C-alpha positions in Angstrom: -50.6 71.3 -34.6 -47.0 72.3 -34.7 -46.6 71.8 -30.9 -48.3 68.4 -31.1 -45.9 67.3 -33.8 -42.9 68.5 -31.8 -44.2 66.7 -28.7 -44.5 63.4 -30.7 -41.0 63.8 -32.0 -39.6 64.3 -28.6 -41.4 61.2 -27.3 -40.1 59.2 -30.2 -36.5 60.2 -29.5 -36.9 59.3 -25.8 -38.3 55.9 -26.7 -35.5 55.2 -29.1 -32.9 56.3 -26.5 -34.4 53.9 -23.9 -34.5 51.0 -26.4 -30.8 51.6 -27.2 -29.9 51.8 -23.5 -31.8 48.6 -22.8 -30.0 46.7 -25.7 -26.6 48.0 -24.5 -27.4 46.9 -20.9 -28.6 43.5 -22.0 -25.5 42.9 -24.1 -23.3 43.8 -21.2 -25.2 41.6 -18.8 -26.4 38.6 -20.8 -27.2 36.5 -17.8 -29.4 39.2 -16.4 -31.0 40.0 -19.7 -32.4 36.5 -20.2 -33.9 36.4 -16.7 -35.3 39.9 -16.7 -36.7 40.1 -20.2 -38.3 36.6 -20.3 -41.9 36.6 -19.3 -42.7 35.0 -16.0 -44.2 31.5 -16.0 -45.9 29.9 -13.0 -45.2 26.4 -14.2 -41.3 26.7 -14.3 -39.4 24.2 -12.0 -36.2 25.2 -10.3 -33.2 23.3 -11.6 -32.2 20.2 -9.6 -29.0 20.4 -7.5 -26.1 18.6 -9.1 -25.9 14.9 -8.1 -23.1 13.9 -5.7 -20.5 11.8 -7.6 -20.3 8.3 -6.3 -16.6 7.3 -5.8 -15.3 4.1 -7.4 -13.0 3.5 -4.4 -13.2 4.3 -0.7 -9.9 4.0 1.3 -10.4 3.2 5.0 -7.4 3.5 7.3 -6.7 4.0 11.0 -5.4 7.5 10.5 -6.7 8.6 13.9 -4.9 5.8 15.7 -2.0 6.7 18.0 -0.4 3.4 17.3 -1.0 3.0 13.5 -1.6 6.6 12.4 1.9 7.1 11.0 1.9 3.8 9.1 -1.6 4.6 7.8 -0.5 8.0 6.5 2.3 6.4 4.5 -0.2 4.0 2.9 -2.7 6.8 2.2 0.0 9.0 0.6 1.2 6.2 -1.7 -2.4 5.3 -2.6 -3.3 8.9 -3.5 0.0 9.4 -5.4 -0.8 6.4 -7.6 -4.4 7.7 -8.0 -3.1 11.2 -9.0 -0.8 9.6 -11.6 -3.8 7.8 -13.1 -5.9 11.0 -12.9 -8.4 9.2 -10.6 -9.8 10.1 -7.2 -10.8 8.2 -4.1 -12.6 9.1 -0.9 -10.6 8.6 2.3 -12.2 7.5 5.6 -10.3 7.8 8.8 -10.9 5.8 12.0 -9.3 5.1 15.3 -8.4 2.0 17.3 -11.8 0.7 18.2 -14.2 2.0 15.5 -13.4 0.1 12.4 -17.0 -1.3 12.0 -18.4 2.3 12.1 -15.8 3.3 9.5 -16.8 0.3 7.4 -20.4 1.3 7.5 -19.5 4.8 6.4 -17.4 3.4 3.5 -20.4 1.3 2.4 -22.7 4.4 2.6 -20.5 6.2 0.0 -21.7 3.7 -2.6 -18.1 2.9 -3.7 -17.6 -0.2 -5.7 -14.5 -1.1 -3.8 -13.4 -0.5 -0.2 -9.7 -0.6 0.5 -8.8 -1.6 4.1 -8.7 -2.4 6.9 -4.9 -2.2 7.5 -4.6 -3.8 11.0 -4.9 -7.6 11.3 -7.4 -7.6 14.1 -9.6 -5.1 12.1 -9.4 -7.3 9.0 -10.6 -10.2 11.1 -13.5 -8.1 12.6 -14.7 -7.1 9.1 -14.2 -10.7 7.7 -16.6 -12.2 10.3 -19.3 -9.5 10.1 -21.1 -11.4 7.4 -23.0 -8.4 6.0 -23.6 -7.4 2.4 -21.0 -5.0 1.1 -19.0 -4.1 -2.0 -15.7 -5.7 -2.8 -13.1 -5.3 -0.1 -9.3 -5.2 -0.6 -7.9 -5.8 2.9 -4.3 -4.7 3.5 -3.4 -7.4 6.0 -4.2 -11.1 6.3 -6.5 -12.9 8.6 -5.4 -15.3 11.3 -4.8 -18.9 10.6 -8.1 -20.8 10.2 -10.2 -17.7 9.4 -11.4 -17.7 5.8 -11.9 -14.6 3.7 -15.5 -13.8 2.7 -16.4 -14.2 -0.9 -16.2 -10.5 -1.5 -12.8 -9.9 0.2 -9.3 -9.9 -1.2 -6.0 -9.6 0.7 -2.9 -7.7 -0.3 -0.2 -7.5 2.4 3.4 -6.8 3.2 3.5 -9.7 5.7 7.0 -11.0 6.5 5.6 -14.5 5.8 6.0 -13.8 2.1 9.7 -13.1 2.6 10.1 -16.2 4.7 8.5 -18.5 2.2 10.5 -17.1 -0.6 13.8 -17.5 1.3 13.0 -21.0 2.3 12.5 -21.9 -1.4 15.7 -20.0 -2.4 17.8 -21.9 0.2 16.3 -25.2 -0.7 16.8 -24.6 -4.4 20.4 -23.7 -3.7 21.0 -27.2 -2.3 20.7 -26.7 1.4 19.4 -29.6 3.4 20.0 -28.4 7.0 19.4 -24.9 8.3 19.8 -22.9 11.5 17.5 -20.0 12.4 19.0 -17.3 14.6 16.4 -14.9 15.9 15.1 -12.6 18.7 12.0 -12.9 20.7 9.9 -10.1 19.1 6.4 -10.8 17.5 7.6 -9.8 14.0 10.7 -11.9 14.0 8.9 -14.8 15.6 6.3 -14.8 12.8 9.2 -14.5 10.2 11.1 -17.5 11.7 7.9 -19.6 12.1 6.8 -19.0 8.5 10.3 -19.9 7.3 10.4 -23.2 9.3 6.9 -24.2 8.1 7.8 -23.5 4.4 11.2 -25.2 4.9 9.8 -28.4 6.3 6.9 -28.5 3.7 9.6 -28.7 1.1 11.2 -31.8 2.8 13.8 -30.0 4.9 14.7 -31.2 8.4 13.4 -29.2 11.4 15.7 -26.1 11.7 18.1 -25.7 14.6 16.7 -22.7 16.6 19.3 -20.4 18.2 18.5 -17.3 20.2 20.4 -14.1 19.5 21.9 -11.9 22.3 24.3 -9.1 21.9 26.5 -10.1 24.8 30.0 -11.4 23.7 29.6 -14.5 25.8 26.4 -15.5 24.1 27.9 -14.9 20.7 30.8 -17.2 21.5 28.4 -19.9 22.6 26.4 -19.5 19.4 29.6 -19.9 17.4 30.5 -23.1 19.3 27.0 -24.5 18.8 27.2 -24.0 15.0 30.7 -25.5 14.9 29.4 -28.6 16.8 26.3 -28.9 14.6 27.2 -27.5 11.2 24.4 -26.6 8.8 24.1 -25.9 5.1 22.5 -22.4 5.5 21.5 -19.9 8.2 18.5 -17.7 8.4 19.0 -14.4 10.3 15.6 -13.4 11.8 17.1 -10.1 12.9 17.4 -6.4 11.9 20.4 -5.0 10.1 22.5 -4.0 13.2 22.1 -7.3 14.9 22.7 -9.3 11.8 26.0 -7.4 11.2 27.0 -8.2 14.8 26.3 -11.9 14.6 27.6 -12.4 11.0 31.3 -13.1 12.0 30.2 -15.9 14.4 28.1 -18.0 12.0 30.9 -19.5 9.8 30.9 -19.8 6.0 27.5 -21.3 5.4 25.3 -19.1 3.2 23.2 -16.7 5.2 19.7 -15.4 4.3 17.7 -12.5 5.8 14.3 -10.8 5.3 13.7 -7.1 4.3 14.0 -6.0 7.9 17.8 -6.2 7.5 17.7 -3.4 5.0 16.9 -0.2 6.9 19.4 2.4 5.6 22.3 1.0 7.5 25.6 2.9 7.3 28.1 1.6 4.8 30.3 0.2 7.5 27.5 -2.0 8.8 26.7 -3.2 5.3 30.3 -4.3 4.8 29.8 -6.6 7.8 26.9 -8.3 5.9 29.1 -9.4 3.0 27.4 -12.1 0.9 24.2 -12.2 3.0 21.3 -12.8 0.7 18.0 -10.9 1.3 14.7 -10.0 -0.3 13.2 -6.5 -0.6 10.6 -4.6 -2.6 11.3 -3.0 -6.1 10.3 0.4 -4.8 13.4 0.4 -2.5 15.7 -1.7 -4.7 15.1 0.3 -8.0 13.4 3.6 -7.1 14.3 5.1 -10.5 12.6 2.4 -12.6 10.6 3.9 -15.5 7.4 2.2 -14.2 7.5 4.5 -11.1 8.5 7.7 -13.0 5.0 9.2 -12.8 4.5 8.6 -9.1 5.8 11.0 -6.4 8.7 9.5 -4.5 8.9 11.4 -1.1 11.7 11.2 1.4 10.4 9.2 4.3 12.1 8.8 7.7 12.7 5.0 7.4 12.5 2.1 5.0 9.4 0.7 6.8 7.4 3.7 5.8 8.8 3.4 2.3 7.4 -0.1 2.1 4.0 1.0 3.4 3.9 3.8 0.8 4.6 1.2 -1.9 1.8 -0.9 -0.5 -0.5 2.0 -1.1 0.6 2.3 -4.7 -0.1 -1.3 -5.4 -3.4 -1.2 -3.5 -4.7 1.5 -5.7 -3.8 -0.4 -8.8 -5.5 -3.5 -7.6 -8.6 -1.6 -6.4 -8.9 0.1 -9.8 -9.0 -3.2 -11.5 -11.5 -4.6 -9.1 -13.7 -1.5 -9.5 -13.7 -2.2 -13.3 -15.0 -5.7 -12.6 -11.7 -7.5 -13.2 -12.1 -10.4 -10.8 -10.3 -13.1 -12.8 -6.5 -13.8 -12.5 -4.5 -10.7 -11.7 -0.7 -10.8 -12.0 1.7 -7.9 -12.4 5.0 -6.4 -11.3 4.2 -3.8 -8.7 6.0 -1.5 -6.2 6.0 -4.3 -3.6 7.1 -7.1 -5.8 5.6 -9.6 -8.4 2.0 -10.0 -7.3 -0.2 -12.9 -8.2 -3.8 -13.4 -7.1 -4.3 -17.0 -6.0 -7.4 -19.2 -5.6 -8.0 -18.0 -2.0 -8.2 -14.4 -3.2 -4.9 -13.5 -1.5 -2.0 -11.9 -3.4 1.2 -14.0 -3.4 4.1 -11.6 -3.3 7.6 -12.3 -4.6 10.3 -9.7 -3.8 13.6 -9.0 -5.5 16.5 -11.3 -4.4 19.6 -9.3 -3.5 23.1 -9.8 -2.0 25.4 -7.5 -0.1 28.7 -6.9 -1.9 31.3 -4.4 -0.9 28.9 -2.4 1.3 26.2 -2.3 -1.4 23.1 -4.3 -2.4 23.3 -5.9 -5.8 21.2 -8.5 -7.5 22.0 -12.0 -6.1 24.6 -13.8 -8.1 26.4 -10.6 -9.3 30.2 -10.8 -9.2 
């Protein structure tokens, strides 16, 4: 009897010790304890994998293009910097020179409410004429003359045509009635000069005198004689900064106007040669320390052209965000690329800052 009692007592102590050990182990490993101590059930279903988040915005750019990759990277970086400042995200889709339609299909497959891109004019045209069902599209270039935007497509661009139209109005409002256009035979400057001439004549101005620029001294002297023989009220310089500085002493005293291509970090000596020339450029370059840009990263880029593309990315995100929220009515705001207004054709009209060179610096036009 005594042995049996002692045996029961030992078993009781062993059981108590095991129970204590089990409780201690379970407390130290709560995740395991729940799984190991719960009774098995045959009807339990494994938890479903987390659903993939559908992006509100897909950014589609020719990042793999040898020709447009660098420009695309600047747009992407500006777009993502603005998204980060707004605590938002976007999916980025890269494509090359000849596969924009495949990239567009990939962007559609993400389920995004807005696709931003294409960037290249020919790619915008290709997507515009596809005629397939898609979410809203914010193209970053314009279509060719005579090609209409589909009902779901909007256009936000840095086209030099905006600068040209603004300068034509500025010259006309300043009292000019005759104008000369001095330019070079490059695609960009031809587009700029043609847009200026069209806007100028649409406002009642006479057809501009067209003069070709050449750096040779003999050609510059002939240009000066031509302007002396046929004086005009204003001159448009369809040139970059270095060429504009070279021709400036030969054009006389008539007011001179130029687009943003004249402003590309020229040395102070060159800027002094451009005294009194009026130009237009984007707020991101004119006033980079403005409070509205304080939350957005401002990297040091190799040239002003990339700066402008970075600014385009900033404004593209802002517009895409509004579109993704269903804001399809009138949109008007002061952005990094200028004052932007959505018109009836779903294109953004852009108005840049008007500036003037004074003493080797750019100042607001009309400053003393």
